[in-house]
N, CA, C and O of each residue as an XYZ file, in Angstrom:
328
protein
N      69.147     -2.677     -4.680
C      68.824     -1.332     -5.076
C      67.326     -1.092     -4.975
O      66.509     -2.002     -5.113
N      67.013      0.133     -4.737
C      65.601      0.487     -4.681
C      65.184      1.080     -6.006
O      65.908      1.863     -6.623
N      64.009      0.690     -6.421
C      63.478      1.199     -7.680
C      62.214      1.975     -7.383
O      61.387      1.548     -6.578
N      62.068      3.090     -8.020
C      60.845      3.880     -7.888
C      59.950      3.566     -9.064
O      60.383      3.524    -10.215
N      58.721      3.352     -8.747
C      57.764      3.143     -9.821
C      57.260      4.498    -10.276
O      56.917      5.351     -9.458
N      57.219      4.686    -11.546
C      56.750      5.954    -12.082
C      55.411      5.752    -12.763
O      55.058      4.655    -13.194
N      54.704      6.820    -12.840
C      53.405      6.828    -13.495
C      52.414      5.872    -12.837
O      51.592      5.244    -13.504
N      52.512      5.779    -11.513
C      51.589      4.930    -10.775
C      50.392      5.768    -10.391
O      50.541      6.902     -9.937
N      49.222      5.225    -10.568
C      47.998      5.927    -10.230
C      47.889      5.978     -8.710
O      47.724      4.938     -8.072
N      47.978      7.146     -8.130
C      47.953      7.302     -6.678
C      46.630      7.850     -6.185
O      46.594      8.526     -5.157
N      45.574      7.585     -6.866
C      44.261      8.069     -6.438
C      43.856      7.344     -5.163
O      44.032      6.132     -5.032
N      43.317      8.103     -4.240
C      42.834      7.495     -2.998
C      41.459      6.892     -3.253
O      40.756      7.302     -4.176
N      41.080      5.919     -2.434
C      39.742      5.341     -2.599
C      38.682      6.403     -2.363
O      38.947      7.442     -1.759
N      37.510      6.136     -2.833
C      36.447      7.136     -2.694
C      36.205      7.439     -1.222
O      36.344      6.563     -0.368
N      35.848      8.665     -0.936
C      35.684      9.084      0.451
C      34.528      8.361      1.117
O      34.562      8.146      2.329
N      33.511      7.981      0.367
C      32.372      7.276      0.945
C      32.787      5.895      1.425
O      32.429      5.496      2.533
N      33.528      5.164      0.618
C      33.994      3.833      1.013
C      34.970      3.943      2.165
O      34.969      3.104      3.066
N      35.799      4.968      2.145
C      36.770      5.176      3.209
C      36.069      5.473      4.537
O      36.470      4.952      5.578
N      35.040      6.294      4.508
C      34.302      6.638      5.722
C      33.611      5.409      6.296
O      33.581      5.230      7.513
N      33.057      4.560      5.435
C      32.398      3.347      5.901
C      33.397      2.411      6.551
O      33.125      1.831      7.602
N      34.546      2.267      5.928
C      35.577      1.403      6.483
C      36.073      1.936      7.817
O      36.249      1.173      8.767
N      36.299      3.248      7.892
C      36.755      3.847      9.139
C      35.720      3.688     10.242
O      36.075      3.428     11.391
N      34.448      3.842      9.908
C      33.393      3.678     10.905
C      33.358      2.240     11.417
O      33.154      2.009     12.608
N      33.554      1.294     10.534
C      33.577     -0.111     10.947
C      34.764     -0.382     11.865
O      34.641     -1.078     12.873
N      35.898      0.172     11.503
C      37.097     -0.027     12.333
C      36.908      0.594     13.710
O      37.260     -0.007     14.726
N      36.359      1.784     13.737
C      36.133      2.444     15.022
C      35.153      1.656     15.874
O      35.357      1.495     17.077
N      34.095      1.167     15.253
C      33.123      0.368     15.991
C      33.729     -0.907     16.535
O      33.440     -1.318     17.659
N      34.571     -1.529     15.729
C      35.234     -2.754     16.171
C      36.153     -2.472     17.350
O      36.147     -3.207     18.338
N      36.943     -1.408     17.249
C      37.870     -1.079     18.333
C      37.121     -0.663     19.599
O      37.549     -0.979     20.709
N      36.018      0.036     19.432
C      35.211      0.421     20.580
C      34.643     -0.815     21.270
O      34.682     -0.919     22.496
N      34.116     -1.747     20.484
C      33.570     -2.978     21.055
C      34.668     -3.804     21.715
O      34.452     -4.415     22.762
N      35.834     -3.819     21.103
C      36.955     -4.559     21.669
C      37.367     -3.973     23.014
O      37.620     -4.709     23.967
N      37.432     -2.659     23.088
C      37.802     -1.996     24.340
C      36.756     -2.199     25.424
O      37.098     -2.468     26.575
N      35.493     -2.072     25.065
C      34.417     -2.258     26.043
C      34.370     -3.702     26.521
O      34.156     -3.967     27.704
N      34.569     -4.621     25.606
C      34.586     -6.033     25.990
C      35.749     -6.356     26.899
O      35.609     -7.131     27.844
N      36.895     -5.768     26.618
C      38.070     -5.985     27.472
C      37.861     -5.417     28.865
O      38.252     -6.038     29.854
N      37.251     -4.248     28.951
C      36.977     -3.645     30.259
C      35.979     -4.492     31.042
O      36.135     -4.693     32.246
N      34.961     -4.983     30.356
C      33.980     -5.838     31.024
C      34.597     -7.142     31.501
O      34.293     -7.616     32.596
N      35.459     -7.716     30.682
C      36.125     -8.960     31.076
C      37.042     -8.729     32.270
O      37.130     -9.575     33.159
N      37.721     -7.591     32.293
C      38.596     -7.282     33.426
C      37.788     -7.101     34.704
O      38.210     -7.533     35.777
N      36.628     -6.464     34.590
C      35.782     -6.273     35.769
C      35.268     -7.611     36.295
O      35.238     -7.842     37.504
N      34.868     -8.481     35.386
C      34.401     -9.798     35.819
C      35.527    -10.615     36.437
O      35.319    -11.324     37.421
N      36.710    -10.516     35.862
C      37.838    -11.254     36.414
C      38.182    -10.747     37.805
O      38.453    -11.542     38.705
N      38.173     -9.442     37.989
C      38.478     -8.882     39.305
C      37.419     -9.281     40.321
O      37.725     -9.549     41.482
N      36.195     -9.316     39.880
C      35.106     -9.693     40.787
C      35.217    -11.155     41.193
O      34.991    -11.499     42.353
N      35.562    -12.013     40.244
C      35.643    -13.436     40.568
C      36.881    -13.750     41.402
O      36.862    -14.688     42.198
N      37.947    -12.987     41.235
C      39.155    -13.229     42.028
C      38.922    -12.851     43.482
O      39.275    -13.607     44.387
N      38.329    -11.685     43.710
C      38.142    -11.225     45.081
C      36.934    -11.868     45.737
O      36.898    -12.021     46.958
N      35.966    -12.237     44.956
C      34.759    -12.836     45.503
C      33.841    -11.830     46.155
O      32.887    -12.206     46.836
N      34.118    -10.560     45.954
C      33.330     -9.497     46.559
C      32.633     -8.739     45.449
O      33.247     -8.374     44.446
N      31.350     -8.508     45.638
C      30.624     -7.716     44.657
C      30.751     -6.249     45.021
O      30.688     -5.904     46.201
N      30.925     -5.391     44.053
C      31.041     -3.965     44.363
C      29.728     -3.423     44.907
O      28.655     -3.724     44.384
N      29.823     -2.627     45.955
C      28.635     -2.019     46.552
C      28.813     -0.515     46.579
O      29.920     -0.003     46.414
N      27.726      0.176     46.786
C      27.785      1.624     46.889
C      28.460      1.989     48.200
O      28.256      1.339     49.225
N      29.267      3.041     48.147
C      29.954      3.463     49.358
C      28.955      4.087     50.312
O      28.070      4.840     49.905
N      29.107      3.765     51.579
C      28.238      4.351     52.587
C      28.974      5.508     53.235
O      30.201      5.512     53.331
N      28.211      6.478     53.674
C      28.808      7.639     54.314
C      29.342      7.254     55.684
O      28.768      6.406     56.367
N      30.433      7.874     56.078
C      31.022      7.629     57.387
C      30.135      8.275     58.449
O      29.902      9.483     58.402
N      29.644      7.498     59.394
C      28.738      8.092     60.384
C      29.417      9.153     61.246
O      28.746     10.078     61.706
N      30.718      9.050     61.477
C      31.418     10.040     62.284
C      31.501     11.383     61.598
O      31.492     12.419     62.262
N      31.581     11.385     60.278
C      31.704     12.632     59.545
C      30.397     13.405     59.532
O      30.417     14.635     59.488
N      29.275     12.729     59.570
C      27.993     13.424     59.505
C      27.571     13.978     60.860
O      26.662     14.806     60.920
N      28.201     13.547     61.948
C      27.797     14.015     63.262
C      28.501     15.306     63.658
O      28.360     15.759     64.794
N      29.261     15.909     62.738
C      29.915     17.162     63.041
C      31.342     16.982     63.525
O      32.048     17.965     63.749
N      31.774     15.742     63.688
C      33.152     15.513     64.110
C      34.032     15.551     62.877
O      33.964     14.671     62.019
N      34.828     16.543     62.805
C      35.724     16.660     61.672
C      37.147     16.762     62.166
O      37.645     15.886     62.874
N      37.778     17.820     61.789
C      39.155     18.063     62.175
C      39.228     18.380     63.656
O      38.478     19.215     64.161
N      40.136     17.708     64.346
C      40.323     17.965     65.774
C      41.795     18.240     66.042
O      42.665     17.556     65.502
N      42.076     19.231     66.866
C      43.447     19.535     67.244
C      43.788     18.664     68.439
O      43.301     18.878     69.549
N      44.631     17.683     68.187
C      45.058     16.768     69.249
C      46.490     17.112     69.642
O      47.095     18.026     69.082
N      47.020     16.376     70.605
C      48.363     16.658     71.100
C      49.420     16.546     70.005
O      50.306     17.394     69.904
N      49.326     15.502     69.189
C      50.362     15.359     68.159
C      50.253     16.445     67.095
O      51.260     16.817     66.492
N      49.050     16.958     66.857
C      48.876     18.056     65.916
C      49.463     19.330     66.516
O      50.098     20.108     65.804
N      49.265     19.551     67.783
C      49.830     20.729     68.456
C      51.359     20.682     68.419
O      52.010     21.707     68.215
N      51.930     19.491     68.617
C      53.393     19.351     68.547
C      53.899     19.692     67.154
O      54.941     20.328     67.001
N      53.164     19.271     66.150
C      53.558     19.583     64.775
C      53.506     21.090     64.539
O      54.428     21.663     63.958
N      52.446     21.721     64.981
C      52.342     23.169     64.799
C      53.490     23.895     65.491
O      54.056     24.841     64.943
N      53.832     23.445     66.709
C      54.940     24.063     67.415
C      56.259     23.870     66.671
O      57.071     24.793     66.609
N      56.480     22.706     66.115
C      57.732     22.455     65.388
C      57.768     23.208     64.055
O      58.851     23.532     63.567
N      56.622     23.488     63.466
C      56.582     24.189     62.197
C      56.782     25.689     62.356
O      57.116     26.371     61.387
N      56.583     26.214     63.560
C      56.756     27.642     63.798
C      58.225     28.058     63.700
O      58.533     29.179     63.294
N      59.112     27.165     64.067
C      60.539     27.535     64.092
C      61.197     27.422     62.763
O      62.389     27.700     62.639
């Protein structure tokens, strides 16, 4: 059977102590998440053996060569008309 306790003091802890505890918990979880992300990045780097580098621009894209209508594109356009 379940028993209910009556006349129990249900006062919450002081808001100042609660805020300090919550701030500590948040800081801990933030550090845990950041540490986990850093560990994952290091693990990925050591597995692949490649260091991440900045992406370089495609030289073909900067020379003005972009979209080109080729034979297979023309065939697609013709088939899409019907």
